[in-house]
N, C-alpha and C positions, 0 to 999 in steps of 0.2 A: 258168502254163501252162495255156490254157482247154483243156477236156475238150467234147465234146459228146455227152451218154449217149444220144442219139437215134440220132446216125450209130451209135453201136457196136450197138445194136438192132438197126438197120436190115441192119449188115453181116453180123451174127450169125445172124438169121432168114433173110436172104437164103440165106447159106452152108447154113443147116440145111434149109432148104425144097428147095433144090436138090440136095443130097444125098438126101436122103427122094424126091424123083423120080428121081435118077437109080440108085438102089441098092433092094431089096429088103426094108429094113429096115423101111419102113412096112406092108409086105403081112404079113412078120413079126410085127411089133409088133399090127397090126389081127387076125391070126389068133389071137394070142395071147390077145387078148381077146373073142373070140368074135365079132368083127366084120367077119369074112371078106368078107361080101358086100359091104363097102364098097368093096373093092379096086378096083373095074371103075370105079367115080368116082371114084376118087384123083386123077387129075390135073384134074379139073371142080374140083377144091378147091385143089390144091397150086400148079398154074400160076398164078393169077391171086392166090395168097398172096407167091409168089416174085415177081412184077411188082410187087406195093404194097411190097413190102420194098426193092427196087431203086428203086423210083421217091422214096420216101421218103431214100435213102440220097442218092441224086444232089441230091433237093432242102436236105438237110441241110448239102451239100457244099459246096453253091450259095451257102449262107447264110454258111457259115463264110468262106470265100473274100471273099463281099462286106464281112463285119465288118474283115476283118483289111487295113490298108492298105500 
């Protein structure tokens, strides 16, 4: 059975970045690390990362479907 590791990375990355956008976990972790001032710009970073992982997952899924007859 063929596995696509990039697809797995993309799905896991999309889920993690979505959770970071929707929960205050990222805010708490940045506060613990002393980087609480970055929380106001968190969406500027996390939303493009989420978009990139979703695009990567869609691309790899399309590639996998094209290879399978």
